[in-house]
MARVEX-181280 format. One record per residue (C-alpha): residue number from 0; x, y, z. Coordinates in Angstrom, 1 decimal, decimal comma. Each point is the difference from the previous one (the first is absolute). Layout:
# MARVEX-181280
@n: NUM&x: X&y: Y&z: Z
...
# end
This chain:
# MARVEX-181280
@n: 0&x: -8,1&y: -57,3&z: 108,5
@n: 1&x: -1,7&y: -3,4&z: 0,5
@n: 2&x: -2,8&y: 1,5&z: 2,1
@n: 3&x: -0,5&y: 2,7&z: -2,6
@n: 4&x: -0,5&y: -2,6&z: -2,7
@n: 5&x: -2,5&y: -2,0&z: 2,2
@n: 6&x: -1,9&y: 3,2&z: 0,8
@n: 7&x: -0,2&y: 0,9&z: -3,7
@n: 8&x: -1,3&y: -3,4&z: -0,8
@n: 9&x: -2,6&y: 0,1&z: 2,7
@n: 10&x: -1,2&y: 3,4&z: -1,2
@n: 11&x: -0,6&y: -1,3&z: -3,6
@n: 12&x: -1,7&y: -3,1&z: 1,3
@n: 13&x: -2,4&y: 2,2&z: 2,0
@n: 14&x: -0,7&y: 2,3&z: -2,9
@n: 15&x: -0,6&y: -2,8&z: -2,5
@n: 16&x: -1,7&y: -2,7&z: 2,1
@n: 17&x: -1,5&y: 2,0&z: 2,9
@n: 18&x: 0,3&y: -0,8&z: 3,7
@n: 19&x: 2,0&y: 1,6&z: 2,8
@n: 20&x: 3,7&y: -0,3&z: 0,7
@n: 21&x: 1,2&y: -0,7&z: 3,6
@n: 22&x: 2,0&y: 2,7&z: 1,7
@n: 23&x: 3,1&y: -2,0&z: 0,8
@n: 24&x: 2,0&y: -2,5&z: -1,9
@n: 25&x: 0,2&y: -3,5&z: 1,5
@n: 26&x: 2,9&y: -2,3&z: -0,7
@n: 27&x: -1,0&y: -3,5&z: 0,9
@n: 28&x: 2,8&y: -2,5&z: -0,7
@n: 29&x: -0,6&y: -3,3&z: 1,8
@n: 30&x: 3,4&y: -1,5&z: -0,7
@n: 31&x: 2,7&y: 2,6&z: 0,4
@n: 32&x: 3,4&y: -1,1&z: -1,3
@n: 33&x: 2,7&y: -1,0&z: 2,4
@n: 34&x: 3,7&y: 0,7&z: -0,4
@n: 35&x: 1,8&y: -3,3&z: -0,8
@n: 36&x: 2,6&y: -1,1&z: 2,6
@n: 37&x: 2,7&y: -2,4&z: -1,3
@n: 38&x: 3,0&y: -1,5&z: 1,7
@n: 39&x: 3,2&y: -0,7&z: -2,0
@n: 40&x: 3,5&y: -1,2&z: 0,8
@n: 41&x: 3,4&y: 0,4&z: -1,5
@n: 42&x: -0,3&y: -3,6&z: -1,2
@n: 43&x: -3,2&y: 0,8&z: -1,9
@n: 44&x: 1,9&y: 2,7&z: -1,9
@n: 45&x: 2,9&y: -2,3&z: -0,7
@n: 46&x: -2,1&y: -2,9&z: -1,2
@n: 47&x: -2,5&y: 2,0&z: -2,1
@n: 48&x: 2,3&y: 2,8&z: -1,4
@n: 49&x: 3,4&y: -1,5&z: 0,3
@n: 50&x: 1,5&y: 3,0&z: 1,8
@n: 51&x: 1,5&y: 0,6&z: 3,4
@n: 52&x: -1,6&y: 2,8&z: 1,9
@n: 53&x: -0,3&y: 0,8&z: 3,7
@n: 54&x: -3,3&y: 0,7&z: 1,7
@n: 55&x: 1,0&y: 3,7&z: 0,3
@n: 56&x: 0,7&y: 0,2&z: -3,8
@n: 57&x: -3,3&y: -1,7&z: -0,8
@n: 58&x: -1,8&y: 2,4&z: 2,3
@n: 59&x: 1,7&y: 3,0&z: -1,7
@n: 60&x: -1,0&y: -1,2&z: -3,5
@n: 61&x: -3,6&y: -0,5&z: 1,0
@n: 62&x: -0,2&y: 3,4&z: 1,8
@n: 63&x: 0,6&y: 1,7&z: -3,4
@n: 64&x: -3,3&y: -1,5&z: -1,1
@n: 65&x: -1,8&y: 1,2&z: 3,2
@n: 66&x: 0,0&y: -3,5&z: 1,7
@n: 67&x: 0,4&y: 0,1&z: 3,8
@n: 68&x: 2,1&y: -2,7&z: 1,5
@n: 69&x: 1,2&y: -1,2&z: 3,4
@n: 70&x: 2,8&y: -2,4&z: 0,8
@n: 71&x: -1,0&y: -2,7&z: 2,6
@n: 72&x: 1,6&y: -3,4&z: 0,7
@n: 73&x: 2,2&y: 0,0&z: -3,1
@n: 74&x: -3,1&y: 0,8&z: -2,1
@n: 75&x: -1,2&y: 3,0&z: -1,8
@n: 76&x: -3,7&y: 0,8&z: 0,6
@n: 77&x: -1,2&y: 2,0&z: -3,0
@n: 78&x: -3,2&y: 2,0&z: -0,1
@n: 79&x: -1,2&y: 1,2&z: -3,4
@n: 80&x: -1,2&y: 3,6&z: -0,6
@n: 81&x: -3,7&y: 0,5&z: -0,1
@n: 82&x: -0,1&y: 0,6&z: -3,8
@n: 83&x: 1,8&y: -3,3&z: -0,8
@n: 84&x: -3,0&y: -2,3&z: 0,1
@n: 85&x: 1,7&y: -2,4&z: -2,4
@n: 86&x: 2,3&y: -1,3&z: 2,8
@n: 87&x: -1,3&y: -3,3&z: 1,3
@n: 88&x: 0,6&y: -2,0&z: 3,2
@n: 89&x: 1,7&y: -3,3&z: 0,8
@n: 90&x: 2,2&y: -1,5&z: -2,7
@n: 91&x: -1,6&y: 2,2&z: -2,7
@n: 92&x: 0,8&y: 3,0&z: 2,1
@n: 93&x: 3,7&y: -1,1&z: 0,3
@n: 94&x: 0,2&y: -0,2&z: -3,8
@n: 95&x: -1,6&y: 3,4&z: -0,4
@n: 96&x: 2,4&y: 1,7&z: 2,5
@n: 97&x: 3,1&y: -1,7&z: -1,5
@n: 98&x: -1,1&y: 1,2&z: -3,4
@n: 99&x: 0,1&y: 3,6&z: 1,4
@n: 100&x: 3,4&y: -0,7&z: 1,5
@n: 101&x: 1,3&y: -1,1&z: -3,4
@n: 102&x: -1,6&y: 3,0&z: -1,7
@n: 103&x: 1,6&y: 2,4&z: 2,5
@n: 104&x: 3,3&y: -1,8&z: -0,1
@n: 105&x: 0,1&y: 0,1&z: -3,8
@n: 106&x: -0,6&y: -3,0&z: -2,3
@n: 107&x: 3,3&y: 0,7&z: -1,8
@n: 108&x: 1,9&y: -0,4&z: 3,3
@n: 109&x: -1,3&y: -3,5&z: 0,7
@n: 110&x: 2,6&y: -2,6&z: -1,2
@n: 111&x: -0,8&y: -2,8&z: -2,4
@n: 112&x: 0,2&y: -3,3&z: 1,7
@n: 113&x: -0,9&y: -3,6&z: -0,8
@n: 114&x: -3,1&y: -1,3&z: 1,6
@n: 115&x: 0,9&y: -1,9&z: 3,1
@n: 116&x: -3,3&y: -1,9&z: 0,5
@n: 117&x: -0,6&y: -3,4&z: -1,7
@n: 118&x: -2,2&y: 0,0&z: -3,1
@n: 119&x: -3,5&y: -1,3&z: 0,7
@n: 120&x: -0,9&y: -3,4&z: -1,5
@n: 121&x: -1,1&y: 0,4&z: -3,6
@n: 122&x: -3,5&y: -1,4&z: -0,5
@n: 123&x: -1,4&y: -0,3&z: -3,6
@n: 124&x: -3,5&y: 0,1&z: -1,2
@n: 125&x: -0,6&y: -3,3&z: -1,8
@n: 126&x: -3,3&y: 1,1&z: -1,6
@n: 127&x: 1,4&y: 3,2&z: -1,4
@n: 128&x: 3,2&y: -1,7&z: -1,2
@n: 129&x: -2,0&y: -2,8&z: -1,7
@n: 130&x: -2,2&y: 2,6&z: -1,8
@n: 131&x: 3,1&y: 2,0&z: -1,1
@n: 132&x: 1,5&y: -3,2&z: -1,4
@n: 133&x: -3,3&y: -0,6&z: -2,0
@n: 134&x: 0,2&y: 3,6&z: -1,3
@n: 135&x: 3,5&y: -0,5&z: -1,2
@n: 136&x: -1,0&y: -3,2&z: -1,8
@n: 137&x: -2,9&y: 1,7&z: -1,8
@n: 138&x: 2,1&y: 3,0&z: -1,0
@n: 139&x: 2,7&y: -2,3&z: -1,3
@n: 140&x: -2,7&y: -1,7&z: -2,1
@n: 141&x: -0,8&y: 3,3&z: -1,7
@n: 142&x: -3,0&y: 1,1&z: 2,0
@n: 143&x: -0,6&y: 3,5&z: 1,4
@n: 144&x: -1,4&y: 0,6&z: 3,4
@n: 145&x: -3,0&y: 2,3&z: 0,5
@n: 146&x: -1,4&y: 1,3&z: 3,3
@n: 147&x: -3,7&y: 0,9&z: 0,0
@n: 148&x: -2,4&y: 1,4&z: 2,5
@n: 149&x: -1,5&y: -2,4&z: 2,5
@n: 150&x: -3,2&y: 2,0&z: -0,2
@n: 151&x: -2,4&y: -0,6&z: -2,8
@n: 152&x: -3,7&y: -0,3&z: -0,7
@n: 153&x: -2,3&y: -3,1&z: -0,5
@n: 154&x: -0,9&y: 1,3&z: -3,5
@n: 155&x: 3,6&y: 0,0&z: -1,1
@n: 156&x: 0,7&y: -3,5&z: 1,3
@n: 157&x: -3,3&y: -1,4&z: -1,3
@n: 158&x: 1,4&y: 0,3&z: -3,6
@n: 159&x: 2,3&y: -3,0&z: 0,8
@n: 160&x: -1,6&y: -1,7&z: 3,0
@n: 161&x: -2,9&y: 0,4&z: 2,4
@n: 162&x: -0,1&y: 0,2&z: 3,8
@n: 163&x: -3,0&y: 0,5&z: 2,2
@n: 164&x: 1,8&y: 1,6&z: 2,9
@n: 165&x: 2,9&y: 2,4&z: 0,4
@n: 166&x: 1,8&y: 1,9&z: 2,7
@n: 167&x: -1,6&y: 3,4&z: -0,4
@n: 168&x: 1,7&y: 3,3&z: 1,0
@n: 169&x: -1,9&y: 2,2&z: 2,4
@n: 170&x: 1,3&y: 3,2&z: -1,7
@n: 171&x: 1,3&y: -0,8&z: -3,5
@n: 172&x: 2,0&y: 2,7&z: -1,8
@n: 173&x: -1,9&y: -0,7&z: -3,2
@n: 174&x: -2,9&y: -2,2&z: -1,2
@n: 175&x: 2,4&y: -2,2&z: -2,1
@n: 176&x: 2,0&y: -0,7&z: 3,2
@n: 177&x: -2,8&y: -1,0&z: 2,3
@n: 178&x: 1,1&y: -3,6&z: 0,9
@n: 179&x: 3,1&y: -2,0&z: 0,5
@n: 180&x: 0,8&y: -2,3&z: -2,9
@n: 181&x: -0,8&y: -3,7&z: -0,1
@n: 182&x: 1,8&y: -0,8&z: -3,3
@n: 183&x: 3,6&y: 0,8&z: -0,7
@n: 184&x: -0,5&y: -1,0&z: -3,7
@n: 185&x: -2,6&y: 2,7&z: -0,4
@n: 186&x: 2,6&y: 2,6&z: 1,3
@n: 187&x: 2,7&y: -1,2&z: -2,5
@n: 188&x: -2,5&y: 0,0&z: -2,9
@n: 189&x: -1,0&y: 3,5&z: 0,9
@n: 190&x: 3,7&y: 1,0&z: -0,3
@n: 191&x: 0,3&y: -1,8&z: -3,3
@n: 192&x: -3,1&y: 1,8&z: -1,4
@n: 193&x: 1,4&y: 3,4&z: 1,0
@n: 194&x: 3,3&y: -0,7&z: -1,8
@n: 195&x: -1,0&y: -2,1&z: -2,9
@n: 196&x: 0,5&y: 2,7&z: -2,7
@n: 197&x: 3,6&y: 0,8&z: 1,1
@n: 198&x: 1,7&y: -3,2&z: -1,2
@n: 199&x: -0,2&y: -3,0&z: -2,2
@n: 200&x: 0,4&y: -2,5&z: 2,9
@n: 201&x: -0,5&y: 0,0&z: 3,7
@n: 202&x: 1,0&y: -2,5&z: 2,7
@n: 203&x: -1,2&y: 1,2&z: 3,4
@n: 204&x: -0,1&y: -1,5&z: 3,5
@n: 205&x: -1,1&y: 1,2&z: 3,4
@n: 206&x: 0,5&y: -1,5&z: 3,5
@n: 207&x: -2,4&y: 1,2&z: 2,6
@n: 208&x: -2,9&y: -0,7&z: 2,4
@n: 209&x: -3,7&y: -0,5&z: -0,7
@n: 210&x: -2,5&y: 0,5&z: 2,7
@n: 211&x: -2,6&y: -2,7&z: 0,9
@n: 212&x: -2,7&y: 1,5&z: 2,3
@n: 213&x: -1,3&y: -1,7&z: 3,2
@n: 214&x: -3,1&y: 1,4&z: 1,7
@n: 215&x: 1,0&y: 2,0&z: 3,1
@n: 216&x: 3,6&y: -1,2&z: -0,3
@n: 217&x: 3,2&y: 1,3&z: -1,7
@n: 218&x: 0,3&y: -1,3&z: -3,6
@n: 219&x: 2,4&y: -2,7&z: -1,1
@n: 220&x: 2,9&y: 1,4&z: -2,1
@n: 221&x: 1,4&y: -2,9&z: -2,1
@n: 222&x: 3,0&y: 0,8&z: -2,1
@n: 223&x: -0,4&y: -0,5&z: -3,8
@n: 224&x: 2,1&y: 0,2&z: -3,1
@n: 225&x: -1,7&y: 1,1&z: -3,3
@n: 226&x: 1,5&y: -0,1&z: -3,4
@n: 227&x: -1,4&y: 1,5&z: -3,3
@n: 228&x: 1,7&y: -0,2&z: -3,4
@n: 229&x: -1,1&y: 1,1&z: -3,5
@n: 230&x: 1,4&y: 1,3&z: -3,3
@n: 231&x: 2,8&y: -1,1&z: -2,3
@n: 232&x: 2,6&y: -2,6&z: 0,9
@n: 233&x: 2,7&y: 2,0&z: -1,6
@n: 234&x: 0,2&y: 3,8&z: -0,5
@n: 235&x: -0,5&y: 1,3&z: -3,5
@n: 236&x: 3,3&y: 0,8&z: -1,8
@n: 237&x: 1,5&y: 0,1&z: -3,4
@n: 238&x: 0,7&y: -3,7&z: 0,2
@n: 239&x: -3,1&y: -0,9&z: 1,9
@n: 240&x: -3,0&y: 0,7&z: -2,2
@n: 241&x: -2,6&y: -2,5&z: 1,1
@n: 242&x: 0,4&y: -1,1&z: 3,6
@n: 243&x: -2,5&y: -2,4&z: 1,5
@n: 244&x: -2,0&y: 1,0&z: 3,0
@n: 245&x: 0,6&y: -1,3&z: 3,5
@n: 246&x: -2,0&y: -3,2&z: 0,7
@n: 247&x: -0,8&y: -2,5&z: 2,7
@n: 248&x: 3,4&y: -1,7&z: -0,2
@n: 249&x: 1,9&y: 3,3&z: 0,4
@n: 250&x: -1,7&y: 0,5&z: 3,4
@n: 251&x: 0,4&y: -3,7&z: 0,9
@n: 252&x: 3,7&y: 0,1&z: -0,7
@n: 253&x: 0,5&y: 3,0&z: 2,4
@n: 254&x: -2,0&y: -1,7&z: 2,7
@n: 255&x: 2,1&y: -3,2&z: -0,3
@n: 256&x: 3,2&y: 2,0&z: 0,4
@n: 257&x: -1,5&y: 2,0&z: 2,9
@n: 258&x: -1,0&y: -3,2&z: 1,9
@n: 259&x: 3,4&y: -1,5&z: -0,8
@n: 260&x: 1,7&y: 3,0&z: 1,5
@n: 261&x: -2,1&y: -0,4&z: 3,1
@n: 262&x: 1,1&y: -3,6&z: 0,1
@n: 263&x: -3,6&y: -1,3&z: 0,2
@n: 264&x: -0,2&y: -3,7&z: -1,1
@n: 265&x: -2,7&y: -2,4&z: -1,1
@n: 266&x: -1,6&y: 2,6&z: -2,3
@n: 267&x: -3,0&y: -1,0&z: -2,0
@n: 268&x: -2,1&y: 1,9&z: -2,6
@n: 269&x: -3,6&y: -1,0&z: -0,5
@n: 270&x: -2,6&y: 1,4&z: -2,4
@n: 271&x: -2,8&y: 1,8&z: 1,7
@n: 272&x: -3,2&y: 1,9&z: -0,7
@n: 273&x: -0,6&y: 1,0&z: 3,7
@n: 274&x: 1,1&y: 3,7&z: -0,5
@n: 275&x: -2,6&y: 2,2&z: -1,6
@n: 276&x: 2,6&y: 2,6&z: -1,2
@n: 277&x: 2,1&y: -2,6&z: -1,9
@n: 278&x: -0,7&y: -1,6&z: -3,4
@n: 279&x: -1,2&y: -3,6&z: 0,9
@n: 280&x: 2,0&y: -1,5&z: -2,8
@n: 281&x: 3,2&y: 1,9&z: 0,7
@n: 282&x: 0,3&y: -0,1&z: 3,8
@n: 283&x: 2,0&y: -2,1&z: 2,5
@n: 284&x: 0,0&y: -0,5&z: 3,7
@n: 285&x: 3,4&y: -0,3&z: 1,7
@n: 286&x: 0,7&y: -2,4&z: 2,9
@n: 287&x: 3,2&y: -0,4&z: 2,0
@n: 288&x: 0,2&y: -3,0&z: 2,3
@n: 289&x: -3,7&y: -0,7&z: -0,6
@n: 290&x: -1,1&y: 3,5&z: 1,1
@n: 291&x: -1,6&y: 2,5&z: -2,4
@n: 292&x: 2,3&y: 3,1&z: 0,0
@n: 293&x: -1,6&y: 1,9&z: -3,0
@n: 294&x: -1,4&y: 0,0&z: -3,5
@n: 295&x: 0,9&y: 1,7&z: -3,3
@n: 296&x: -1,2&y: 0,2&z: -3,5
@n: 297&x: -1,4&y: 2,2&z: -2,7
@n: 298&x: -2,6&y: 2,5&z: 1,1
@n: 299&x: -3,6&y: -1,0&z: -0,9
@n: 300&x: -1,1&y: 1,9&z: -3,2
@n: 301&x: -3,3&y: 1,2&z: 1,7
@n: 302&x: 2,1&y: 1,4&z: 3,0
@n: 303&x: 2,4&y: 1,6&z: -2,4
@n: 304&x: -2,8&y: 1,9&z: -1,7
@n: 305&x: -0,5&y: 1,9&z: 3,3
@n: 306&x: 3,4&y: 1,6&z: -0,5
@n: 307&x: 1,8&y: 2,0&z: -2,7
@n: 308&x: 3,0&y: -2,4&z: -0,4
@n: 309&x: 0,5&y: -0,1&z: -3,8
@n: 310&x: -0,2&y: -3,1&z: -2,2
@n: 311&x: 2,9&y: -2,1&z: 1,4
@n: 312&x: -0,8&y: -2,8&z: 2,5
@n: 313&x: 0,3&y: 1,0&z: 3,6
@n: 314&x: 1,7&y: -2,6&z: 2,3
@n: 315&x: -0,8&y: 0,0&z: 3,7
@n: 316&x: 1,3&y: -1,9&z: 3,0
@n: 317&x: -0,7&y: 0,2&z: 3,7
@n: 318&x: 1,9&y: -1,9&z: 2,8
@n: 319&x: -0,6&y: -0,4&z: 3,8
@n: 320&x: 3,3&y: 1,1&z: 1,5
@n: 321&x: -0,9&y: -1,1&z: 3,6
@n: 322&x: -0,3&y: -3,6&z: -1,2
@n: 323&x: 3,1&y: 0,2&z: -2,3
@n: 324&x: 2,1&y: 1,4&z: 2,9
@n: 325&x: -1,2&y: -2,6&z: 2,4
@n: 326&x: 1,0&y: -2,9&z: -2,3
@n: 327&x: 3,3&y: 1,6&z: -1,2
@n: 328&x: 2,7&y: -2,5&z: 1,0
@n: 329&x: 3,2&y: 0,7&z: 1,9
@n: 330&x: 2,9&y: -1,4&z: -1,9
@n: 331&x: 3,6&y: -0,8&z: 0,6
@n: 332&x: 3,0&y: 0,0&z: -2,3
@n: 333&x: 0,8&y: -3,1&z: -2,0
@n: 334&x: 3,5&y: -1,0&z: -1,1
@n: 335&x: 0,7&y: 0,0&z: -3,7
@n: 336&x: -0,3&y: -3,6&z: -1,2
@n: 337&x: 3,3&y: -1,7&z: -0,7
@n: 338&x: -1,4&y: -2,2&z: -2,7
@n: 339&x: -0,9&y: 1,3&z: -3,5
@n: 340&x: -3,6&y: 0,2&z: -1,4
@n: 341&x: -1,4&y: -1,8&z: -3,0
@n: 342&x: -2,6&y: 1,7&z: -2,2
@n: 343&x: -2,5&y: -1,7&z: -2,2
@n: 344&x: -3,2&y: 1,0&z: -1,9
@n: 345&x: -3,1&y: -2,2&z: -0,1
@n: 346&x: -3,2&y: 0,5&z: -2,0
@n: 347&x: -3,1&y: -2,0&z: 0,7
@n: 348&x: -3,4&y: 0,0&z: -1,8
@n: 349&x: -3,0&y: 0,0&z: 2,3
@n: 350&x: -3,7&y: 0,7&z: -0,2
@n: 351&x: -1,1&y: 3,7&z: -0,2
@n: 352&x: -1,7&y: -0,4&z: 3,4
@n: 353&x: 3,3&y: -0,9&z: 1,8
@n: 354&x: 1,5&y: 2,9&z: 1,9
@n: 355&x: 3,6&y: 0,9&z: -0,4
@n: 356&x: 0,4&y: 0,2&z: 3,8
@n: 357&x: -1,2&y: -3,6&z: 0,3
@n: 358&x: 2,7&y: -1,2&z: -2,4
@n: 359&x: 2,6&y: 2,0&z: 1,9
@n: 360&x: -1,1&y: -1,4&z: 3,3
@n: 361&x: 0,3&y: -3,6&z: -1,2
@n: 362&x: 3,4&y: 0,7&z: -1,5
@n: 363&x: 1,3&y: 1,4&z: 3,3
@n: 364&x: -1,6&y: -2,8&z: 2,0
@n: 365&x: 1,4&y: -2,7&z: -2,2
@n: 366&x: 3,5&y: 1,4&z: -0,3
@n: 367&x: 0,3&y: 0,7&z: 3,7
@n: 368&x: 3,1&y: 1,9&z: 1,3
@n: 369&x: 1,9&y: -0,8&z: -3,2
@n: 370&x: -2,2&y: 2,4&z: -2,0
@n: 371&x: 0,9&y: 3,4&z: 1,4
@n: 372&x: -1,9&y: 2,2&z: -2,5
@n: 373&x: -2,9&y: -0,4&z: -2,4
@n: 374&x: -1,0&y: 2,9&z: -2,4
@n: 375&x: -2,7&y: 0,0&z: -2,6
@n: 376&x: 1,4&y: 1,9&z: -3,1
@n: 377&x: -2,3&y: -1,0&z: -2,9
@n: 378&x: -3,7&y: -0,6&z: -0,7
@n: 379&x: -0,8&y: -1,4&z: -3,5
@n: 380&x: -3,3&y: -0,9&z: -1,7
@n: 381&x: -0,3&y: -1,4&z: -3,5
@n: 382&x: -2,1&y: -2,4&z: -1,9
@n: 383&x: 3,1&y: -2,2&z: -0,5
@n: 384&x: 0,0&y: -0,9&z: 3,7
@n: 385&x: -3,7&y: -0,7&z: 0,1
@n: 386&x: -3,3&y: 1,8&z: 0,5
@n: 387&x: -0,6&y: 0,9&z: 3,6
@n: 388&x: 3,7&y: -0,5&z: 0,8
@n: 389&x: 2,9&y: 2,4&z: 1,0
@n: 390&x: 3,7&y: -0,4&z: 0,4
@n: 391&x: 1,7&y: 1,3&z: 3,2
@n: 392&x: 3,8&y: 0,3&z: 0,0
@n: 393&x: 1,9&y: 0,2&z: 3,2
@n: 394&x: 3,6&y: 0,8&z: 0,8
@n: 395&x: 1,3&y: -2,4&z: 2,7
@n: 396&x: 3,0&y: 0,3&z: 2,2
@n: 397&x: 1,6&y: -3,2&z: 1,5
@n: 398&x: 2,4&y: 0,2&z: 2,9
@n: 399&x: 1,2&y: -2,5&z: 2,7
@n: 400&x: 1,5&y: 1,2&z: 3,3
@n: 401&x: 2,5&y: -2,8&z: 0,4
@n: 402&x: 1,3&y: -0,7&z: -3,5
@n: 403&x: 0,3&y: 1,2&z: -3,6
@n: 404&x: -3,0&y: -1,3&z: -2,0
@n: 405&x: 0,6&y: -2,0&z: -3,2
@n: 406&x: -2,1&y: -0,1&z: -3,1
@n: 407&x: -1,2&y: -3,4&z: 1,2
@n: 408&x: -1,2&y: 1,5&z: 3,3
@n: 409&x: -1,9&y: 2,8&z: -1,9
@n: 410&x: -1,5&y: -2,5&z: -2,4
@n: 411&x: -1,3&y: -2,1&z: 2,9
@n: 412&x: -1,7&y: 3,0&z: 1,6
@n: 413&x: -1,5&y: 1,1&z: -3,4
@n: 414&x: -1,4&y: -3,5&z: -0,7
@n: 415&x: -1,5&y: -0,1&z: 3,4
@n: 416&x: -1,7&y: 3,4&z: -0,5
@n: 417&x: -1,3&y: -1,0&z: -3,5
@n: 418&x: -1,5&y: -3,2&z: 1,3
@n: 419&x: -1,7&y: 1,8&z: 2,9
@n: 420&x: -1,5&y: 2,6&z: -2,4
@n: 421&x: -1,2&y: -2,7&z: -2,4
@n: 422&x: -1,6&y: -2,0&z: 2,8
@n: 423&x: -1,8&y: 2,9&z: 1,8
@n: 424&x: -0,7&y: 2,5&z: -2,8
@n: 425&x: 0,1&y: -2,1&z: -3,1
@n: 426&x: 2,8&y: 2,2&z: -1,5
@n: 427&x: 2,3&y: -0,8&z: -2,8
@n: 428&x: 3,6&y: 1,0&z: -0,4
@n: 429&x: 0,3&y: 2,4&z: -2,9
@n: 430&x: 2,9&y: -0,8&z: -2,3
# end
């Protein structure tokens, strides 16, 4: 039948394409398959299948599947049939043959037993676990994860940023997927643009790689986090008729909670105009331990014009996860303090140019270990406190490790803080 099919094919080839057909068929096969030969023992069957069989019983089971076997030196030498080219040799071949033994013996007849071997050591993946923890934090903060294509086009990315070089695909599936992305923010904004008409508010994030090309070398693949938010702060309802839109501080609050959940310390926020896609008056650079880890702010109006994103402000953030993960601290468990805390609010009037973080740093430095927490909770401006002035109100927590603090102890710390702020910042205590 096979030769008839070949002859018919050759006949049509000669009729359609011309030429002459040779008289005889030639079968040239340089690597003829060899029948696999495997040696198994009674112990192999016991250990792998958990059943007790003699070599004669094993040979009988395999003979039903056309395997040939010979017993020599308490071993069974098994030769596979010529049509079973799936049977390997060595350890793989032993597993293949024992699978045939189990199949012939009957899977239902194999008893259920507890694994006798010890469990291998469990090794985690710290990078994956850290990113999963970050995802959990962002979802708990009300953000929704998106996963976008790593393939894009320079034209799409140029709407938000410009790069001269890309990793180009030799055989792209479409013109709009001709290169590997350089900006994760561009990917998230694309997702936002595609979904903008479906809801009143969006809070998206994506964790992924960008691809930085190197000539004649594999590209770098730094891991990034991008966040995009826009729309109403509260969903429209019968009791919510006029909700404000999300603003700079909505995004900043989520970033603060995210960094707190990652246990990063020494966080500072500095106004910046170094990012072309961010509004120069509504953008901040984030540092942790003196290293820049990202930036966030409102999208620049000229950049926003390149997209169809509605009238609400669009808030954008991007973070370098490789740096954040490298400086993430390991931490132990602290015992619950035995002494009670004391709480006090303090409001100081300072010049408009004085940063809140500067005031907080001086409070912590002056209070030392007795001041366990400092939180800014109010910013107030009014002609009554003076032109070019502002009032910053902080909630302070006092606590001593070795004793219960008294009102006199707290007053001494407060007076020390007030004098330090007056001396270095020219502040006044607001009554």
